C-alpha positions in Angstrom: -42.8 -15.0 -47.2 -40.8 -13.9 -49.9 -37.7 -14.7 -49.9 -37.0 -10.5 -50.3 -39.3 -10.2 -46.4 -37.5 -12.7 -44.9 -33.9 -10.9 -45.5 -35.9 -7.4 -44.9 -36.8 -9.4 -40.8 -33.2 -11.2 -40.9 -31.3 -7.9 -41.2 -33.8 -5.8 -39.0 -33.2 -9.0 -36.5 -29.3 -8.4 -36.9 -29.4 -4.8 -36.1 -31.5 -4.9 -33.0 -29.5 -7.4 -31.5 -26.5 -5.6 -32.7 -28.0 -2.2 -30.6 -29.2 -4.3 -27.5 -25.6 -4.9 -27.3 -24.7 -1.8 -27.7 -26.8 -1.0 -25.2 -26.1 -3.3 -22.8 -22.2 -2.7 -23.1 -23.1 0.7 -21.3 -24.7 0.8 -17.7 -25.4 3.6 -14.9 -24.4 2.8 -11.9 -26.3 1.8 -9.4 -26.8 4.2 -6.2 -26.7 1.6 -3.5 -24.1 -0.9 -2.5 -24.3 -4.6 -2.1 -23.4 -5.3 1.0 -23.0 -9.5 2.9 -25.6 -11.1 4.3 -23.3 -11.0 7.4 -22.8 -7.4 7.6 -25.8 -5.8 6.7 -25.4 -2.4 6.6 -26.4 0.2 9.2 -26.9 3.7 9.7 -25.5 2.5 13.3 -22.7 0.7 11.6 -21.7 3.4 9.3 -21.0 6.0 12.2 -18.6 3.5 13.6 -17.2 3.5 10.3 -16.9 6.1 9.7 -14.9 7.4 12.7 -12.7 4.8 13.4 -12.1 5.3 8.8 -10.5 8.8 9.7 -9.7 7.5 13.3 -5.2 8.2 13.0 -4.8 5.8 16.2 -5.0 2.7 14.1 -2.0 3.7 13.6 1.4 3.3 15.6 2.8 6.8 15.2 -1.3 8.3 15.8 -0.5 9.7 12.9 -2.4 7.7 10.0 -5.6 6.9 9.1 -7.2 5.2 6.3 -8.2 8.5 5.6 -4.5 10.1 4.9 -4.3 7.2 1.3 -8.1 7.4 0.6 -8.8 11.0 1.0 -12.9 11.5 0.7 -12.3 15.3 0.8 -10.6 13.9 -2.6 -11.3 11.7 -5.1 -10.7 8.7 -2.3 -6.8 8.0 -3.8 -4.0 10.5 -1.8 -2.9 11.9 -5.5 1.1 10.6 -4.9 2.8 8.2 -6.5 3.3 5.4 -4.2 1.4 6.3 -0.3 3.4 7.7 2.7 2.7 6.0 6.1 4.1 5.8 9.6 7.2 7.3 9.7 7.6 9.1 6.7 7.5 5.1 5.3 7.1 5.4 1.3 5.1 1.9 -0.2 5.8 0.5 -3.2 2.1 0.8 -5.6 0.1 4.2 -5.7 -3.3 3.6 -3.6 -6.1 3.1 -5.2 -10.3 5.0 -4.9 -11.8 4.2 -1.9 -14.7 5.5 -3.8 -16.9 3.0 -5.2 -14.6 0.3 -4.3 -17.8 -1.5 -3.2 -18.9 -2.7 -6.4 -15.1 -4.8 -6.8 -15.1 -8.0 -6.4 -11.8 -7.7 -4.7 -9.5 -5.4 -3.4 -6.2 -3.9 -3.5 -3.9 -4.0 -6.9 -3.3 -7.6 -6.6 -6.4 -9.0 -5.6 -5.3 -10.9 -2.5 -8.6 -9.1 -0.5 -11.5 -10.8 -1.3 -13.4 -8.5 0.4 -13.6 -4.7 1.9 -13.6 -7.1 5.5 -10.6 -8.1 4.5 -8.9 -4.9 3.3 -9.5 -2.7 6.2 -7.6 -4.9 8.3 -4.2 -5.2 5.7 -2.9 -1.9 6.3 -3.1 -1.8 9.7 -0.3 -4.0 10.3 1.3 -3.4 7.4 4.7 -1.8 8.6 5.5 0.4 5.9 1.8 1.6 5.5 0.0 2.1 9.7 2.3 -0.1 11.7 0.6 -1.6 14.5 2.2 -5.1 16.0 -1.2 -7.3 15.0 -4.8 -7.0 15.3 -4.7 -7.5 19.1 -2.7 -3.9 20.0 -5.5 -2.3 17.2 -8.5 -4.2 18.8 -6.8 -3.0 22.2 -6.3 0.7 21.4 -10.0 0.8 20.7 -11.4 -1.0 24.0 -8.3 2.1 25.7 -10.6 4.3 24.0 -14.0 3.9 26.4 -16.6 6.3 23.8 -16.2 3.6 21.3 -17.6 0.6 23.3 -21.4 1.9 23.2 -20.1 2.9 19.3 -19.6 -0.9 18.9 -22.6 -2.0 21.4 -24.4 0.0 19.1 -23.9 -0.8 16.0 -23.2 -4.7 17.0 -25.8 -5.5 19.5 -24.9 -7.0 22.8 -21.5 -6.2 25.3 -18.6 -7.5 23.8 -18.6 -6.2 20.4 -15.6 -4.4 20.5 -13.4 -7.4 18.5 -11.1 -7.4 15.4 -14.2 -8.5 13.3 -16.1 -6.1 14.5 -14.2 -3.6 13.9 -13.8 -4.0 9.8 -17.6 -4.5 9.4 -18.2 -1.3 10.3 -14.9 0.4 8.1 -16.9 -2.0 5.3 -19.8 -0.4 6.0 -19.0 2.9 5.7 -17.1 2.1 2.9 -20.2 0.7 0.8 -21.6 4.5 1.0 -19.0 5.7 -0.5 -21.2 5.8 -4.3 -20.5 8.4 -7.0 -23.7 8.1 -8.9 -25.6 10.4 -11.4 -22.0 11.8 -13.6 -23.2 13.1 -16.9 -22.5 9.7 -18.1 -24.9 7.9 -16.2 -27.4 11.4 -17.1 -26.5 10.0 -20.7 -27.2 6.2 -20.7 -30.4 6.7 -18.8 -31.9 9.2 -21.4 -31.0 12.3 -20.3 -29.7 13.0 -24.0 -28.2 16.0 -23.3 -26.3 15.3 -20.0 -22.7 14.6 -21.9 -21.6 16.9 -24.4 -20.9 16.1 -28.5 -17.7 15.6 -27.6 -17.9 13.4 -24.8 -19.6 11.3 -26.8 -17.6 10.7 -29.6 -15.0 10.2 -27.1 -17.4 7.0 -25.6 -17.8 5.6 -29.3 -14.2 5.6 -29.9 -13.7 4.4 -26.3 -16.0 0.6 -27.4 -14.8 1.4 -31.0 -11.2 0.8 -29.9 -12.0 -2.1 -27.4 -11.2 -0.3 -24.2 -14.6 -2.2 -23.1 -13.0 -5.3 -23.2 -11.8 -4.6 -19.7 -13.6 -1.5 -18.5 -17.3 -2.7 -18.8 -19.8 -3.0 -16.0 -21.0 0.0 -14.2 -18.1 0.6 -12.3 -15.9 0.2 -16.0 -14.0 -2.4 -13.9 -15.1 -5.7 -15.3 -18.0 -7.5 -15.4 -19.8 -9.2 -12.7 -18.6 -11.7 -10.7 -18.1 -13.3 -7.5 -17.2 -12.0 -4.2 -13.3 -13.1 -4.4 -12.8 -14.3 -7.2 -11.8 -10.5 -9.6 -10.9 -9.7 -12.5 -7.8 -9.7 -13.9 -5.6 -8.6 -17.4 -1.9 -8.7 -17.8 -0.4 -4.8 -18.3 1.2 -4.1 -19.9 0.4 -6.8 -22.7 2.7 -5.1 -26.1 6.1 -4.4 -24.8 7.6 -3.5 -27.8 7.0 0.9 -27.5 8.8 3.1 -25.4 6.5 3.7 -22.7 7.4 0.1 -20.3 11.0 1.0 -20.5 9.7 4.9 -20.1 7.0 4.4 -16.6 8.6 0.9 -15.5 5.7 -0.5 -15.9 7.2 -4.2 -15.4 9.1 -3.6 -12.5 6.8 -4.8 -10.5 5.0 -8.5 -11.1 1.9 -8.3 -9.8 -0.5 -11.2 -9.0 1.9 -14.7 -8.7 4.5 -12.5 -10.7 2.6 -12.8 -13.6 2.1 -9.1 -14.9 -1.4 -9.3 -13.7 -3.6 -6.4 -11.9 -7.2 -6.3 -10.9 -9.2 -3.7 -14.0 -9.4 -0.8 -11.7 -12.4 1.4 -12.1 -12.6 4.0 -14.7 -15.3 6.1 -12.2 -13.5 10.0 -10.9 -10.3 8.7 -12.8 -9.6 12.3 -13.8 -9.3 13.1 -9.6 -6.9 9.8 -9.1 -3.4 10.9 -11.3 -1.0 10.2 -11.0 -1.8 6.9 -12.8 -1.1 3.0 -12.6 0.2 1.0 -10.2 3.7 2.8 -9.6 1.7 6.3 -10.0 4.2 6.8 -12.6 2.4 9.1 -15.3 1.5 12.4 -14.1 -1.6 13.2 -16.6 -4.5 11.1 -18.1 -3.3 12.2 -21.3 0.2 10.4 -20.6 -2.3 8.0 -19.4 -4.6 7.0 -22.8 -2.2 7.2 -24.8 0.5 4.4 -22.3 -3.1 2.0 -22.1 -3.5 2.8 -26.3 0.1 1.4 -27.2 0.8 -1.3 -24.0 -2.9 -3.0 -24.1 -4.1 -2.5 -27.9 -1.5 -1.8 -29.8 -2.4 1.6 -31.0 -1.4 5.0 -31.6 -3.9 6.6 -31.1 -3.6 10.5 -32.5 -4.3 14.1 -30.6 -7.9 14.6 -31.4 -9.0 10.2 -30.7 -7.2 11.7 -26.9 -8.5 14.5 -26.8 -12.4 12.8 -27.2 -10.5 9.6 -25.0 -10.0 12.2 -21.8 -13.5 13.8 -22.4 -15.1 11.0 -22.4 -13.3 9.8 -19.1 -14.6 13.4 -17.5 -17.9 12.4 -17.7 -17.1 9.5 -15.0 -17.1 11.9 -12.1 -20.6 12.2 -10.4 -21.4 13.4 -7.7 -19.9 12.6 -4.3 -22.1 12.7 -1.1 -20.9 14.6 1.9 -18.9 13.4 4.6 -19.3 15.2 7.6 -16.1 14.4 9.6 -16.4 12.8 12.7 -16.3 14.0 16.6 -13.4 11.0 17.6 -14.1 9.7 21.0 -11.5 11.3 23.2 -8.7 9.6 25.4 -9.5 12.0 28.8 -6.0 13.1 30.1 -3.5 10.2 28.9 -2.4 9.6 25.1 -0.8 6.0 24.2 2.7 7.1 24.4 2.1 7.3 28.1 0.5 3.8 27.8 
């Protein structure tokens, strides 16, 4: 082979390799979430989990359900800077979206829960969120609601199925159905080049060229695929010599292990989940983009860049499965305040 032909071949291989890396960078969202071996998803579990997710009787006041902070009729959060729990108490962090949370390898902003099952139990006994004394009280309440027993038995088989672990498994099974595929971005990367506007495509290229994909990669734009329970964490803010750190109190909460580390959140449906960041301090997506560029990449963006990036982020809004409101099992002739 001549030297010129060899150089031409080498150039072609280099270009092909670069193209494959760019292609691999963009992943469509799967239409189903993986389930752990000890909690396969079934229709009966989903039905039970949906009821538990919407049931405010899992709170001490009977006023707060999982859906109160993770509203599946909206963007899977509550659009508040921080969530409101029992007795009007306010939490310290913004509620992350429950949509596509099944693709996270850990849960909560600091990744302290290794699974959806573990996460489901946390708010129930949190004194600010749902406020029950302990999980024994929670399961005692569920057992007292007679209509739940056959639902648990159907979902998990046999008798005596009303347990704390099964409560968590059912809620997690329901949450694994909260997937929003087929966004304009998904259709685009699958080959429909008309699915995104020219502005969105330009924003997508800016997103990659700036280095945003260094953290927001993968199908959920929340990091690489990792073993369950490991989590993908980044320091935030990384660059602190800017006006945003003080303006939005970005260092007041030290995050995971007091290191200002946070689980990288999904960017799916990000246009629907304002306000932004762990403390809900930024009201608009445009401002959030500017803050991220400055604090994480040490870059100042011009208006055109911001507009195109926001256009691309809007292309990550997917299709939402219909959420029928469950008819909750009733308490006949009594309430928990009289028990």
